[in-house]
C-alpha positions in Angstrom: 61.5 16.8 30.9 58.0 18.3 30.8 55.0 16.1 30.1 52.2 17.8 28.2 49.1 15.6 28.7 46.8 18.4 27.8 47.7 18.2 24.1 46.9 14.5 24.0 43.6 14.9 25.7 42.7 17.8 23.4 43.7 15.8 20.4 41.6 12.9 21.6 38.6 15.1 22.2 38.9 16.6 18.7 39.2 13.2 17.2 36.2 12.0 19.1 34.1 15.0 18.0 35.2 14.7 14.4 34.5 10.9 14.5 31.0 11.4 16.0 30.2 14.1 13.4 31.3 11.8 10.5 29.2 9.0 12.1 26.2 11.3 12.4 26.6 12.3 8.7 26.7 8.6 7.7 23.6 7.8 9.7 21.7 10.8 8.3 22.7 9.8 4.8 21.6 6.2 5.4 18.3 7.3 6.8 17.5 9.7 4.0 18.2 6.9 1.5 16.0 4.4 3.4 13.0 6.8 3.7 10.8 6.9 0.6 10.1 10.4 -0.6 8.8 11.9 -3.8 10.6 14.5 -5.9 8.9 17.5 -4.2 9.9 16.5 -0.7 13.4 17.2 0.7 15.1 14.8 3.1 14.9 17.4 5.8 11.1 17.6 5.4 10.8 13.8 5.6 12.9 13.7 8.8 10.7 16.4 10.2 7.6 14.4 9.3 8.9 11.2 11.0 9.9 13.2 14.1 6.7 15.3 14.6 3.7 13.6 12.9 1.1 11.8 15.0 -0.9 8.8 13.9 -3.7 11.1 12.7 -1.3 13.2 10.7 0.1 10.1 9.0 -3.4 8.9 8.2 -4.3 12.3 6.7 -1.0 12.4 4.8 -1.6 8.9 3.3 -5.3 9.8 2.5 -4.2 13.0 0.7 -1.5 11.1 -1.2 -4.1 8.5 -2.3 -6.6 11.2 -3.3 -4.0 13.0 -5.4 -3.0 9.7 -7.1 -6.6 8.9 -7.9 -7.4 12.3 -9.4 -4.2 12.5 -11.4 -5.1 13.7 -14.9 -3.2 13.2 -18.2 -0.9 16.2 -18.5 0.1 15.6 -22.1 -2.7 18.0 -23.4 -1.7 21.5 -22.5 -3.8 24.5 -23.3 -1.9 27.6 -24.1 -3.4 31.1 -23.6 -3.5 33.3 -26.7 -3.3 37.0 -26.8 -6.5 38.9 -27.5 -6.6 40.5 -30.9 -5.4 44.1 -30.8 -8.0 46.5 -32.1 -7.3 50.2 -32.9 -7.9 52.6 -30.1 -10.9 54.9 -30.7 -9.4 58.3 -30.4 -12.6 60.2 -31.3 -14.1 59.2 -28.0 -11.8 61.5 -26.1 -12.5 64.6 -28.2 
């Protein structure tokens, strides 16, 4: 009888890798739900912010967010551009 321990160890490695990948996906999904973001920011952008921003960057980000919120205007009034009236072309000018 031949014993094949290689297949068992490969299967265990594959299961560990798959398990770690699933665990990583769950952690990333949990973190993206925990972190507040507005509609214009993707979860990947927010993760990049948390990983790379310094204290000064965060202070600037919060200040910009506050300034935008303070200067928000009412967007219910929308001005539409209208086309200029068409006038006949003066063809005598080119003669």
